[in-house]
C-alpha positions, -999 to 999 in steps of 0.1 A, spaced: 451 -93 -513 422 -98 -489 421 -80 -456 423 -101 -425 396 -100 -399 410 -90 -365 396 -84 -330 390 -49 -319 376 -33 -287 354 -3 -290 346 21 -262 318 45 -271 323 64 -239 359 72 -247 353 71 -285 382 48 -290 390 17 -310 419 -5 -298 433 -39 -305 439 -44 -268 412 -46 -242 414 -20 -215 404 -30 -179 376 -10 -162 362 3 -195 328 -4 -210 338 -18 -244 325 -40 -271 345 -67 -288 341 -69 -326 357 -89 -354 363 -67 -385 388 -58 -411 410 -27 -408 390 -9 -436 357 -17 -418 372 -2 -386 382 30 -406 345 34 -416 334 30 -380 360 56 -369 346 80 -395 312 76 -379 327 87 -346 346 115 -361 316 127 -381 296 130 -349 324 149 -331 328 173 -360 290 180 -362 288 187 -324 318 210 -325 306 228 -357 272 234 -341 286 247 -309 309 272 -327 282 284 -350 253 287 -326 261 288 -289 276 323 -288 250 339 -311 218 318 -308 216 301 -274 179 293 -279 180 281 -315 156 252 -308 151 240 -344 188 238 -350 193 220 -317 167 194 -326 183 189 -360 217 184 -344 202 159 -320 186 139 -349 220 138 -367 237 128 -335 211 101 -328 216 88 -364 253 85 -359 250 68 -325 225 43 -340 249 37 -369 277 30 -344 256 5 -324 245 -12 -357 281 -16 -367 290 -30 -333 261 -54 -334 269 -65 -370 305 -72 -363 303 -80 -326 310 -113 -309 281 -132 -293 288 -116 -260 288 -81 -276 255 -88 -293 240 -99 -260 252 -66 -244 236 -46 -273 203 -64 -270 203 -58 -232 205 -20 -238 179 -22 -266 200 -6 -293 193 -31 -322 158 -18 -330 
């Protein structure tokens, strides 16, 4: 049985995916299958986990571990770009326009 494409609203600020638009929230409308949304949520969770793991390991003991901070930023940037690419790929025309305006499709 093939999955049905549905409309979802993604808020990167709040790190949420919903089937209902929330007023006064910066969100992006996408059309995707439930399994595609699960993959997207894994991108968000992966970034949260990496940030938490880094803080637990390094902040109390190595507050100036610049190399590790730079590596964490690169991983975080990669996840953020993956999130924007997903939103652009599955986004509506209005969503794609918003993404182009902020310059995140490069």
